[in-house]
All heavy atoms as TSV, in Angstrom:
chain	resi	resn	atom	element	x	y	z
A	1	MET	N	N	-42.985	64.881	87.871
A	1	MET	CA	C	-41.728	64.139	87.920
A	1	MET	C	C	-41.043	64.349	89.268
A	1	MET	O	O	-41.113	65.418	89.853
A	1	MET	CB	C	-40.792	64.640	86.827
A	1	MET	CG	C	-41.164	64.240	85.446
A	1	MET	SD	S	-40.002	62.979	84.979
A	1	MET	CE	C	-40.725	62.419	83.512
A	2	ALA	N	N	-40.337	63.337	89.685
A	2	ALA	CA	C	-39.667	63.392	90.979
A	2	ALA	C	C	-38.345	64.149	90.911
A	2	ALA	O	O	-37.852	64.627	91.911
A	2	ALA	CB	C	-39.421	61.976	91.489
A	3	PHE	N	N	-37.765	64.259	89.713
A	3	PHE	CA	C	-36.439	64.860	89.583
A	3	PHE	C	C	-36.475	66.284	89.045
A	3	PHE	O	O	-35.467	66.794	88.602
A	3	PHE	CB	C	-35.565	64.000	88.672
A	3	PHE	CG	C	-35.332	62.629	89.211
A	3	PHE	CD1	C	-35.921	61.526	88.618
A	3	PHE	CD2	C	-34.541	62.442	90.314
A	3	PHE	CE1	C	-35.713	60.261	89.123
A	3	PHE	CE2	C	-34.322	61.186	90.824
A	3	PHE	CZ	C	-34.916	60.093	90.233
A	4	GLU	N	N	-37.627	66.942	89.069
A	4	GLU	CA	C	-37.721	68.289	88.518
A	4	GLU	C	C	-36.887	69.297	89.298
A	4	GLU	O	O	-36.187	70.105	88.725
A	4	GLU	CB	C	-39.177	68.747	88.494
A	4	GLU	CG	C	-40.002	68.062	87.438
A	4	GLU	CD	C	-41.457	68.485	87.495
A	4	GLU	OE1	O	-41.817	69.272	88.387
A	4	GLU	OE2	O	-42.221	68.014	86.654
A	5	GLY	N	N	-36.919	69.246	90.610
A	5	GLY	CA	C	-36.185	70.196	91.430
A	5	GLY	C	C	-34.780	69.746	91.769
A	5	GLY	O	O	-34.054	70.447	92.457
A	6	SER	N	N	-34.383	68.593	91.302
A	6	SER	CA	C	-33.073	68.064	91.693
A	6	SER	C	C	-31.926	68.788	91.016
A	6	SER	O	O	-30.806	68.750	91.498
A	6	SER	CB	C	-32.985	66.572	91.402
A	6	SER	OG	O	-33.053	66.338	90.011
A	7	LYS	N	N	-32.164	69.457	89.897
A	7	LYS	CA	C	-31.080	70.162	89.226
A	7	LYS	C	C	-30.571	71.322	90.074
A	7	LYS	O	O	-29.373	71.595	90.099
A	7	LYS	CB	C	-31.533	70.670	87.863
A	7	LYS	CG	C	-30.401	71.185	87.030
A	7	LYS	CD	C	-30.840	71.455	85.617
A	7	LYS	CE	C	-29.635	71.859	84.801
A	7	LYS	NZ	N	-29.948	72.073	83.416
A	8	GLU	N	N	-31.464	71.993	90.788
A	8	GLU	CA	C	-31.031	73.072	91.658
A	8	GLU	C	C	-30.232	72.538	92.844
A	8	GLU	O	O	-29.361	73.210	93.359
A	8	GLU	CB	C	-32.239	73.866	92.166
A	8	GLU	CG	C	-32.929	74.681	91.093
A	8	GLU	CD	C	-33.959	73.879	90.310
A	8	GLU	OE1	O	-34.442	72.868	90.839
A	8	GLU	OE2	O	-34.261	74.258	89.173
A	9	LYS	N	N	-30.533	71.345	93.281
A	9	LYS	CA	C	-29.839	70.766	94.425
A	9	LYS	C	C	-28.443	70.275	94.055
A	9	LYS	O	O	-27.564	70.246	94.894
A	9	LYS	CB	C	-30.650	69.614	95.004
A	9	LYS	CG	C	-31.947	70.057	95.626
A	9	LYS	CD	C	-32.727	68.884	96.147
A	9	LYS	CE	C	-34.079	69.336	96.650
A	9	LYS	NZ	N	-34.913	68.227	97.072
A	10	ILE	N	N	-28.254	69.882	92.811
A	10	ILE	CA	C	-26.950	69.362	92.390
A	10	ILE	C	C	-25.916	70.476	92.336
A	10	ILE	O	O	-24.783	70.289	92.728
A	10	ILE	CB	C	-27.073	68.651	91.033
A	10	ILE	CG1	C	-27.903	67.394	91.184
A	10	ILE	CG2	C	-25.704	68.304	90.482
A	10	ILE	CD1	C	-28.186	66.674	89.891
A	11	GLY	N	N	-26.295	71.641	91.857
A	11	GLY	CA	C	-25.413	72.795	91.865
A	11	GLY	C	C	-24.343	72.747	90.798
A	11	GLY	O	O	-24.636	72.621	89.613
A	12	ILE	N	N	-23.100	72.843	91.241
A	12	ILE	CA	C	-21.995	72.998	90.303
A	12	ILE	C	C	-21.774	71.736	89.464
A	12	ILE	O	O	-21.392	71.829	88.294
A	12	ILE	CB	C	-20.705	73.411	91.043
A	12	ILE	CG1	C	-19.678	73.916	90.037
A	12	ILE	CG2	C	-20.170	72.268	91.868
A	12	ILE	CD1	C	-18.575	74.704	90.674
A	13	LEU	N	N	-22.045	70.569	90.031
A	13	LEU	CA	C	-21.884	69.343	89.243
A	13	LEU	C	C	-22.913	69.267	88.120
A	13	LEU	O	O	-22.600	68.846	87.011
A	13	LEU	CB	C	-21.993	68.114	90.142
A	13	LEU	CG	C	-20.862	67.932	91.139
A	13	LEU	CD1	C	-21.130	66.732	92.024
A	13	LEU	CD2	C	-19.543	67.790	90.433
A	14	GLY	N	N	-24.120	69.717	88.405
A	14	GLY	CA	C	-25.154	69.755	87.375
A	14	GLY	C	C	-24.820	70.748	86.277
A	14	GLY	O	O	-25.042	70.495	85.096
A	15	GLU	N	N	-24.283	71.890	86.688
A	15	GLU	CA	C	-23.889	72.891	85.691
A	15	GLU	C	C	-22.731	72.391	84.841
A	15	GLU	O	O	-22.696	72.626	83.624
A	15	GLU	CB	C	-23.508	74.187	86.378
A	15	GLU	CG	C	-24.689	74.933	86.949
A	15	GLU	CD	C	-24.288	76.279	87.494
A	15	GLU	OE1	O	-23.306	76.865	87.002
A	15	GLU	OE2	O	-24.976	76.748	88.410
A	16	LEU	N	N	-21.773	71.730	85.459
A	16	LEU	CA	C	-20.651	71.172	84.707
A	16	LEU	C	C	-21.127	70.118	83.723
A	16	LEU	O	O	-20.691	70.095	82.564
A	16	LEU	CB	C	-19.611	70.576	85.658
A	16	LEU	CG	C	-18.382	69.951	85.005
A	16	LEU	CD1	C	-17.575	71.013	84.286
A	16	LEU	CD2	C	-17.536	69.247	86.042
A	17	TRP	N	N	-22.029	69.248	84.160
A	17	TRP	CA	C	-22.565	68.213	83.269
A	17	TRP	C	C	-23.319	68.839	82.099
A	17	TRP	O	O	-23.162	68.428	80.953
A	17	TRP	CB	C	-23.460	67.269	84.051
A	17	TRP	CG	C	-24.115	66.260	83.175
A	17	TRP	CD1	C	-25.413	66.232	82.790
A	17	TRP	CD2	C	-23.492	65.131	82.550
A	17	TRP	NE1	N	-25.634	65.162	81.973
A	17	TRP	CE2	C	-24.470	64.467	81.803
A	17	TRP	CE3	C	-22.194	64.629	82.553
A	17	TRP	CZ2	C	-24.202	63.325	81.061
A	17	TRP	CZ3	C	-21.935	63.500	81.820
A	17	TRP	CH2	C	-22.919	62.855	81.085
A	18	THR	N	N	-24.140	69.851	82.382
A	18	THR	CA	C	-24.884	70.525	81.322
A	18	THR	C	C	-23.938	71.217	80.347
A	18	THR	O	O	-24.136	71.163	79.137
A	18	THR	CB	C	-25.861	71.551	81.934
A	18	THR	OG1	O	-26.689	70.889	82.883
A	18	THR	CG2	C	-26.720	72.183	80.865
A	19	PHE	N	N	-22.901	71.861	80.866
A	19	PHE	CA	C	-21.914	72.518	80.009
A	19	PHE	C	C	-21.243	71.520	79.086
A	19	PHE	O	O	-21.107	71.765	77.886
A	19	PHE	CB	C	-20.867	73.228	80.873
A	19	PHE	CG	C	-19.720	73.800	80.087
A	19	PHE	CD1	C	-19.886	74.991	79.415
A	19	PHE	CD2	C	-18.503	73.151	80.026
A	19	PHE	CE1	C	-18.842	75.536	78.693
A	19	PHE	CE2	C	-17.457	73.676	79.303
A	19	PHE	CZ	C	-17.623	74.875	78.632
A	20	MET	N	N	-20.819	70.379	79.655
A	20	MET	CA	C	-20.143	69.379	78.829
A	20	MET	C	C	-21.090	68.792	77.791
A	20	MET	O	O	-20.687	68.506	76.667
A	20	MET	CB	C	-19.568	68.257	79.709
A	20	MET	CG	C	-18.395	68.704	80.526
A	20	MET	SD	S	-17.469	67.393	81.349
A	20	MET	CE	C	-18.689	66.310	81.973
A	21	LYS	N	N	-22.351	68.613	78.155
A	21	LYS	CA	C	-23.323	68.027	77.232
A	21	LYS	C	C	-23.659	68.986	76.094
A	21	LYS	O	O	-23.689	68.590	74.934
A	21	LYS	CB	C	-24.581	67.644	78.008
A	21	LYS	CG	C	-25.554	66.817	77.216
A	21	LYS	CD	C	-26.629	66.236	78.092
A	21	LYS	CE	C	-27.538	67.313	78.597
A	21	LYS	NZ	N	-28.735	66.794	79.256
A	22	VAL	N	N	-23.872	70.250	76.419
A	22	VAL	CA	C	-24.282	71.231	75.408
A	22	VAL	C	C	-23.116	71.607	74.503
A	22	VAL	O	O	-23.252	71.660	73.283
A	22	VAL	CB	C	-24.862	72.493	76.105
A	22	VAL	CG1	C	-25.051	73.620	75.114
A	22	VAL	CG2	C	-26.165	72.148	76.772
A	23	ARG	N	N	-21.946	71.840	75.076
A	23	ARG	CA	C	-20.798	72.305	74.305
A	23	ARG	C	C	-19.963	71.175	73.709
A	23	ARG	O	O	-18.971	71.445	73.040
A	23	ARG	CB	C	-19.897	73.165	75.183
A	23	ARG	CG	C	-20.590	74.311	75.830
A	23	ARG	CD	C	-20.368	75.565	75.042
A	23	ARG	NE	N	-20.770	76.700	75.858
A	23	ARG	CZ	C	-21.671	77.580	75.460
A	23	ARG	NH1	N	-22.232	77.468	74.301
A	23	ARG	NH2	N	-21.994	78.571	76.240
A	24	LYS	N	N	-20.330	69.922	74.005
A	24	LYS	CA	C	-19.607	68.746	73.510
A	24	LYS	C	C	-18.141	68.750	73.956
A	24	LYS	O	O	-17.234	68.470	73.193
A	24	LYS	CB	C	-19.664	68.674	71.981
A	24	LYS	CG	C	-21.051	68.721	71.403
A	24	LYS	CD	C	-21.815	67.459	71.666
A	24	LYS	CE	C	-23.090	67.461	70.855
A	24	LYS	NZ	N	-24.266	67.230	71.640
A	25	LYS	N	N	-17.925	69.084	75.201
A	25	LYS	CA	C	-16.579	69.107	75.793
A	25	LYS	C	C	-16.360	67.863	76.647
A	25	LYS	O	O	-16.057	67.938	77.830
A	25	LYS	CB	C	-16.393	70.358	76.652
A	25	LYS	CG	C	-16.623	71.654	75.943
A	25	LYS	CD	C	-15.446	72.010	75.087
A	25	LYS	CE	C	-15.675	73.394	74.482
A	25	LYS	NZ	N	-14.641	73.782	73.581
A	26	TRP	N	N	-16.490	66.695	76.051
A	26	TRP	CA	C	-16.397	65.444	76.801
A	26	TRP	C	C	-14.991	65.194	77.341
A	26	TRP	O	O	-14.812	64.425	78.282
A	26	TRP	CB	C	-16.843	64.274	75.939
A	26	TRP	CG	C	-18.269	64.395	75.531
A	26	TRP	CD1	C	-18.746	64.581	74.273
A	26	TRP	CD2	C	-19.414	64.365	76.388
A	26	TRP	NE1	N	-20.109	64.670	74.284
A	26	TRP	CE2	C	-20.552	64.538	75.568
A	26	TRP	CE3	C	-19.580	64.235	77.752
A	26	TRP	CZ2	C	-21.838	64.565	76.086
A	26	TRP	CZ3	C	-20.866	64.265	78.253
A	26	TRP	CH2	C	-21.970	64.423	77.427
A	27	TRP	N	N	-13.985	65.836	76.774
A	27	TRP	CA	C	-12.622	65.641	77.249
A	27	TRP	C	C	-12.413	66.241	78.639
A	27	TRP	O	O	-11.438	65.924	79.316
A	27	TRP	CB	C	-11.618	66.227	76.260
A	27	TRP	CG	C	-11.885	67.665	75.921
A	27	TRP	CD1	C	-12.662	68.134	74.916
A	27	TRP	CD2	C	-11.377	68.803	76.604
A	27	TRP	NE1	N	-12.674	69.509	74.925
A	27	TRP	CE2	C	-11.895	69.940	75.948
A	27	TRP	CE3	C	-10.538	68.980	77.694
A	27	TRP	CZ2	C	-11.591	71.233	76.356
A	27	TRP	CZ3	C	-10.248	70.264	78.098
A	27	TRP	CH2	C	-10.776	71.376	77.433
A	28	LEU	N	N	-13.315	67.109	79.087
A	28	LEU	CA	C	-13.197	67.684	80.422
A	28	LEU	C	C	-13.535	66.683	81.530
A	28	LEU	O	O	-13.056	66.820	82.651
A	28	LEU	CB	C	-14.121	68.891	80.562
A	28	LEU	CG	C	-13.658	70.183	79.927
A	28	LEU	CD1	C	-14.753	71.227	80.030
A	28	LEU	CD2	C	-12.405	70.673	80.578
A	29	GLY	N	N	-14.348	65.687	81.211
A	29	GLY	CA	C	-14.777	64.714	82.216
A	29	GLY	C	C	-13.627	63.983	82.885
A	29	GLY	O	O	-13.518	63.995	84.126
A	30	PRO	N	N	-12.751	63.334	82.118
A	30	PRO	CA	C	-11.625	62.628	82.762
A	30	PRO	C	C	-10.671	63.558	83.508
A	30	PRO	O	O	-10.139	63.186	84.553
A	30	PRO	CB	C	-10.897	61.965	81.590
A	30	PRO	CG	C	-11.889	61.899	80.498
A	30	PRO	CD	C	-12.824	63.049	80.695
A	31	ILE	N	N	-10.490	64.778	83.014
A	31	ILE	CA	C	-9.598	65.719	83.696
A	31	ILE	C	C	-10.179	66.108	85.051
A	31	ILE	O	O	-9.470	66.108	86.065
A	31	ILE	CB	C	-9.364	66.968	82.821
A	31	ILE	CG1	C	-8.597	66.580	81.565
A	31	ILE	CG2	C	-8.635	68.048	83.593
A	31	ILE	CD1	C	-8.475	67.683	80.547
A	32	VAL	N	N	-11.457	66.418	85.089
A	32	VAL	CA	C	-12.103	66.805	86.345
A	32	VAL	C	C	-12.105	65.640	87.326
A	32	VAL	O	O	-11.855	65.819	88.521
A	32	VAL	CB	C	-13.536	67.325	86.076
A	32	VAL	CG1	C	-14.311	67.505	87.360
A	32	VAL	CG2	C	-13.486	68.616	85.293
A	33	MET	N	N	-12.365	64.431	86.819
A	33	MET	CA	C	-12.370	63.262	87.708
A	33	MET	C	C	-10.985	62.988	88.297
A	33	MET	O	O	-10.859	62.705	89.492
A	33	MET	CB	C	-12.856	62.014	86.947
A	33	MET	CG	C	-14.213	61.618	87.384
A	33	MET	SD	S	-14.849	60.038	86.865
A	33	MET	CE	C	-14.055	59.585	85.412
A	34	MET	N	N	-9.946	63.093	87.482
A	34	MET	CA	C	-8.602	62.846	87.988
A	34	MET	C	C	-8.180	63.923	88.995
A	34	MET	O	O	-7.522	63.616	89.989
A	34	MET	CB	C	-7.589	62.779	86.835
A	34	MET	CG	C	-7.731	61.535	85.986
A	34	MET	SD	S	-7.664	60.000	86.926
A	34	MET	CE	C	-6.015	60.039	87.554
A	35	LEU	N	N	-8.538	65.172	88.743
A	35	LEU	CA	C	-8.234	66.232	89.707
A	35	LEU	C	C	-8.953	66.010	91.027
A	35	LEU	O	O	-8.387	66.245	92.100
A	35	LEU	CB	C	-8.589	67.597	89.128
A	35	LEU	CG	C	-7.634	68.150	88.082
A	35	LEU	CD1	C	-8.193	69.433	87.480
A	35	LEU	CD2	C	-6.267	68.390	88.678
A	36	ALA	N	N	-10.203	65.565	90.963
A	36	ALA	CA	C	-10.957	65.292	92.183
A	36	ALA	C	C	-10.342	64.125	92.953
A	36	ALA	O	O	-10.191	64.186	94.181
A	36	ALA	CB	C	-12.411	64.997	91.856
A	37	LEU	N	N	-9.969	63.062	92.249
A	37	LEU	CA	C	-9.338	61.919	92.911
A	37	LEU	C	C	-7.994	62.289	93.511
A	37	LEU	O	O	-7.656	61.855	94.622
A	37	LEU	CB	C	-9.182	60.761	91.927
A	37	LEU	CG	C	-10.466	60.052	91.532
A	37	LEU	CD1	C	-10.186	59.028	90.435
A	37	LEU	CD2	C	-11.093	59.384	92.731
A	38	LEU	N	N	-7.228	63.093	92.804
A	38	LEU	CA	C	-5.938	63.537	93.326
A	38	LEU	C	C	-6.120	64.403	94.564
A	38	LEU	O	O	-5.382	64.269	95.541
A	38	LEU	CB	C	-5.191	64.311	92.239
A	38	LEU	CG	C	-3.738	64.610	92.483
A	38	LEU	CD1	C	-2.933	63.329	92.611
A	38	LEU	CD2	C	-3.186	65.447	91.355
A	39	GLY	N	N	-7.125	65.277	94.541
A	39	GLY	CA	C	-7.413	66.102	95.708
A	39	GLY	C	C	-7.840	65.274	96.903
A	39	GLY	O	O	-7.416	65.518	98.031
A	40	LEU	N	N	-8.684	64.259	96.658
A	40	LEU	CA	C	-9.095	63.369	97.750
A	40	LEU	C	C	-7.915	62.583	98.301
A	40	LEU	O	O	-7.818	62.373	99.515
A	40	LEU	CB	C	-10.187	62.419	97.262
A	40	LEU	CG	C	-11.556	63.043	97.062
A	40	LEU	CD1	C	-12.506	62.027	96.423
A	40	LEU	CD2	C	-12.116	63.522	98.389
A	41	LEU	N	N	-7.018	62.163	97.431
A	41	LEU	CA	C	-5.837	61.432	97.878
A	41	LEU	C	C	-4.984	62.296	98.788
A	41	LEU	O	O	-4.531	61.843	99.842
A	41	LEU	CB	C	-5.015	60.971	96.667
A	41	LEU	CG	C	-3.723	60.239	96.967
A	41	LEU	CD1	C	-4.035	58.847	97.510
A	41	LEU	CD2	C	-2.873	60.145	95.736
A	42	VAL	N	N	-4.783	63.535	98.424
A	42	VAL	CA	C	-3.982	64.446	99.244
A	42	VAL	C	C	-4.674	64.732	100.574
A	42	VAL	O	O	-4.034	64.739	101.625
A	42	VAL	CB	C	-3.695	65.754	98.474
A	42	VAL	CG1	C	-3.104	66.810	99.381
A	42	VAL	CG2	C	-2.764	65.482	97.314
A	43	VAL	N	N	-5.978	64.926	100.560
A	43	VAL	CA	C	-6.709	65.245	101.789
A	43	VAL	C	C	-6.711	64.061	102.746
A	43	VAL	O	O	-6.454	64.216	103.939
A	43	VAL	CB	C	-8.157	65.687	101.465
A	43	VAL	CG1	C	-9.025	65.698	102.706
A	43	VAL	CG2	C	-8.147	67.044	100.809
A	44	PHE	N	N	-6.978	62.871	102.232
A	44	PHE	CA	C	-7.092	61.717	103.117
A	44	PHE	C	C	-5.755	61.175	103.606
A	44	PHE	O	O	-5.700	60.464	104.596
A	44	PHE	CB	C	-7.885	60.598	102.443
A	44	PHE	CG	C	-9.360	60.887	102.392
A	44	PHE	CD1	C	-10.057	60.782	101.205
A	44	PHE	CD2	C	-10.051	61.274	103.521
A	44	PHE	CE1	C	-11.410	61.042	101.145
A	44	PHE	CE2	C	-11.407	61.549	103.481
A	44	PHE	CZ	C	-12.087	61.431	102.287
A	45	THR	N	N	-4.670	61.486	102.921
A	45	THR	CA	C	-3.375	60.981	103.363
A	45	THR	C	C	-2.532	62.057	104.026
A	45	THR	O	O	-1.369	61.814	104.337
A	45	THR	CB	C	-2.595	60.393	102.178
A	45	THR	OG1	O	-2.384	61.406	101.199
A	45	THR	CG2	C	-3.310	59.221	101.580
A	46	SER	N	N	-3.093	63.226	104.271
A	46	SER	CA	C	-2.288	64.318	104.822
A	46	SER	C	C	-1.849	64.053	106.263
A	46	SER	O	O	-0.799	64.529	106.674
A	46	SER	CB	C	-3.060	65.631	104.754
A	46	SER	OG	O	-4.211	65.553	105.549
A	47	GLY	N	N	-2.600	63.301	107.024
A	47	GLY	CA	C	-2.239	63.075	108.414
A	47	GLY	C	C	-1.741	61.674	108.705
A	47	GLY	O	O	-1.592	61.308	109.864
A	48	THR	N	N	-1.461	60.900	107.682
A	48	THR	CA	C	-1.050	59.518	107.916
A	48	THR	C	C	0.439	59.335	107.649
A	48	THR	O	O	1.136	60.257	107.232
A	48	THR	CB	C	-1.833	58.568	106.994
A	48	THR	OG1	O	-1.482	58.845	105.649
A	48	THR	CG2	C	-3.328	58.735	107.178
A	49	ALA	N	N	0.905	58.132	107.882
A	49	ALA	CA	C	2.312	57.812	107.635
A	49	ALA	C	C	2.606	57.673	106.147
A	49	ALA	O	O	3.760	57.629	105.740
A	49	ALA	CB	C	2.671	56.513	108.359
A	50	VAL	N	N	1.587	57.636	105.326
A	50	VAL	CA	C	1.759	57.490	103.875
A	50	VAL	C	C	2.065	58.839	103.235
A	50	VAL	O	O	2.569	58.913	102.135
A	50	VAL	CB	C	0.473	56.885	103.250
A	50	VAL	CG1	C	0.612	56.681	101.777
A	50	VAL	CG2	C	0.129	55.575	103.934
A	51	ALA	N	N	1.796	59.933	103.939
A	51	ALA	CA	C	1.928	61.278	103.382
A	51	ALA	C	C	3.311	61.571	102.780
A	51	ALA	O	O	3.375	62.124	101.683
A	51	ALA	CB	C	1.571	62.316	104.433
A	52	PRO	N	N	4.414	61.239	103.432
A	52	PRO	CA	C	5.710	61.542	102.803
A	52	PRO	C	C	5.915	60.821	101.462
A	52	PRO	O	O	6.547	61.371	100.560
A	52	PRO	CB	C	6.734	61.058	103.827
A	52	PRO	CG	C	6.023	61.052	105.107
A	52	PRO	CD	C	4.597	60.739	104.795
A	53	PHE	N	N	5.352	59.655	101.306
A	53	PHE	CA	C	5.497	58.928	100.051
A	53	PHE	C	C	4.616	59.513	98.953
A	53	PHE	O	O	4.988	59.519	97.783
A	53	PHE	CB	C	5.176	57.448	100.272
A	53	PHE	CG	C	6.065	56.809	101.280
A	53	PHE	CD1	C	5.553	56.429	102.510
A	53	PHE	CD2	C	7.401	56.609	101.021
A	53	PHE	CE1	C	6.364	55.844	103.464
A	53	PHE	CE2	C	8.220	56.030	101.974
A	53	PHE	CZ	C	7.704	55.646	103.195
A	54	ILE	N	N	3.450	60.024	99.333
A	54	ILE	CA	C	2.558	60.649	98.364
A	54	ILE	C	C	3.146	61.971	97.888
A	54	ILE	O	O	3.133	62.287	96.701
A	54	ILE	CB	C	1.162	60.877	98.968
A	54	ILE	CG1	C	0.510	59.547	99.352
A	54	ILE	CG2	C	0.256	61.653	98.017
A	54	ILE	CD1	C	0.231	58.620	98.204
A	55	TYR	N	N	3.691	62.761	98.786
A	55	TYR	CA	C	4.208	64.072	98.425
A	55	TYR	C	C	5.479	63.983	97.575
A	55	TYR	O	O	5.806	64.908	96.864
A	55	TYR	CB	C	4.475	64.921	99.671
A	55	TYR	CG	C	3.197	65.332	100.348
A	55	TYR	CD1	C	3.015	65.132	101.705
A	55	TYR	CD2	C	2.170	65.908	99.622
A	55	TYR	CE1	C	1.829	65.507	102.320
A	55	TYR	CE2	C	0.980	66.282	100.227
A	55	TYR	CZ	C	0.821	66.085	101.572
A	55	TYR	OH	O	-0.344	66.447	102.175
A	56	THR	N	N	6.187	62.866	97.622
A	56	THR	CA	C	7.369	62.730	96.762
A	56	THR	C	C	6.972	62.539	95.303
A	56	THR	O	O	7.796	62.738	94.419
A	56	THR	CB	C	8.243	61.549	97.211
A	56	THR	OG1	O	7.471	60.351	97.177
A	56	THR	CG2	C	8.792	61.767	98.606
A	57	LEU	N	N	5.734	62.164	95.040
A	57	LEU	CA	C	5.274	62.018	93.659
A	57	LEU	C	C	5.139	63.363	92.969
A	57	LEU	O	O	5.177	63.447	91.746
A	57	LEU	CB	C	3.928	61.288	93.633
A	57	LEU	CG	C	3.933	59.852	94.130
A	57	LEU	CD1	C	2.501	59.322	94.145
A	57	LEU	CD2	C	4.805	58.986	93.269
A	58	PHE	N	N	4.981	64.429	93.743
A	58	PHE	CA	C	4.796	65.756	93.154
A	58	PHE	C	C	6.092	66.488	93.160
A	58	PHE	O	O	6.323	67.502	92.782
A	58	PHE	CB	C	3.730	66.543	93.923
A	58	PHE	CG	C	2.425	65.810	94.001
A	58	PHE	CD1	C	1.979	65.250	95.179
A	58	PHE	CD2	C	1.651	65.666	92.871
A	58	PHE	CE1	C	0.773	64.587	95.249
A	58	PHE	CE2	C	0.442	64.996	92.917
A	58	PHE	CZ	C	0.016	64.463	94.107
């Protein structure tokens, strides 16, 4: 199979997916995705003119 060694390459995302699948913790998926999107929003807007408007949301 071509994907046999890919689990080691995925790392923490693969472990998180396996944890959610085995333990049936599907509610963690949307929380992790929203935290990641929020983190990306803060990182990408930190040096722009939009930053003061984003930081007022918090």
